[in-house]
C-alpha positions in Angstrom: 0.0 0.0 0.0 1.5 3.4 -1.0 2.4 5.7 1.8 0.2 8.8 2.0 2.0 12.1 2.0 1.0 14.9 4.4 -0.9 17.7 2.6 -0.4 21.2 3.8 -3.8 22.9 4.0 -2.4 26.3 3.2 -0.8 24.9 0.0 -4.3 23.7 -1.2 -5.5 27.4 -1.3 -2.4 28.4 -3.2 -3.3 25.8 -5.9 -6.8 27.1 -6.7 -8.3 26.0 -9.9 -9.9 28.7 -12.0 -11.3 29.2 -15.5 -10.4 32.9 -15.4 -6.6 33.8 -15.4 -7.5 37.3 -14.2 -9.0 35.8 -11.0 -5.8 34.0 -10.3 -3.7 37.2 -10.8 -6.1 39.2 -8.5 -5.9 36.5 -5.8 -2.1 36.5 -6.0 -1.7 40.3 -5.7 -4.3 40.7 -2.9 -2.4 38.4 -0.6 -5.6 36.8 0.5 -6.2 33.3 -0.8 -9.5 32.7 1.1 -11.2 36.1 0.8 -12.8 35.7 -2.6 -15.3 32.9 -2.1 -17.6 31.7 0.6 -17.2 28.1 -0.3 -14.0 26.4 -1.4 -13.6 22.6 -1.9 -10.2 21.0 -1.2 -9.5 18.0 -3.4 -6.6 15.5 -3.0 -5.4 12.4 -4.8 -4.1 9.3 -3.0 -0.6 10.3 -4.3 -0.8 13.5 -2.2 -1.5 16.1 -5.0 -4.0 18.6 -3.9 -5.8 21.7 -5.1 -8.9 23.7 -4.3 -11.8 24.9 -6.4 -14.5 27.4 -5.4 -18.2 27.2 -6.0 -18.4 29.9 -8.7 -15.8 27.9 -10.7 -17.7 24.7 -10.3 -20.9 26.5 -11.5 -18.9 27.8 -14.5 -17.7 24.2 -15.3 -21.3 23.0 -15.0 -22.4 25.6 -17.5 -19.7 24.6 -20.0 -20.6 21.0 -19.6 -24.3 21.9 -20.3 -23.4 24.0 -23.3 -21.3 21.2 -24.8 -24.1 18.7 -24.4 -22.4 16.6 -21.6 -25.4 17.4 -19.3 -29.0 17.8 -19.9 -30.1 21.5 -19.8 -30.9 23.0 -16.4 -33.9 25.3 -16.2 -33.2 28.9 -17.0 -34.8 29.8 -13.6 -32.2 27.7 -11.8 -29.4 29.5 -13.6 -30.8 32.9 -12.8 -31.3 32.1 -9.1 -27.8 30.6 -8.9 -26.1 33.6 -10.6 -28.0 36.0 -8.4 -27.3 34.1 -5.2 -23.6 33.9 -6.0 -23.4 37.4 -7.5 -22.0 36.0 -10.8 
């Protein structure tokens, strides 16, 4: 069984996934890795690689999957409520 490596929680925030390179630059210059989103998910592999992804990025990925036909369409009302709720 492979030995699990220790994951530094602070490093997970430094490795934030984003679809928008401007968000990454703004986060790096602000000095605050946790200020820009209310909900951030930390993901790790068994090999010890880890990164984080915030809810707005997950929603954007969901939208792209829907646009490309990988998911059935979600109701327009759901998209409107979600965008308003998350200020997207």
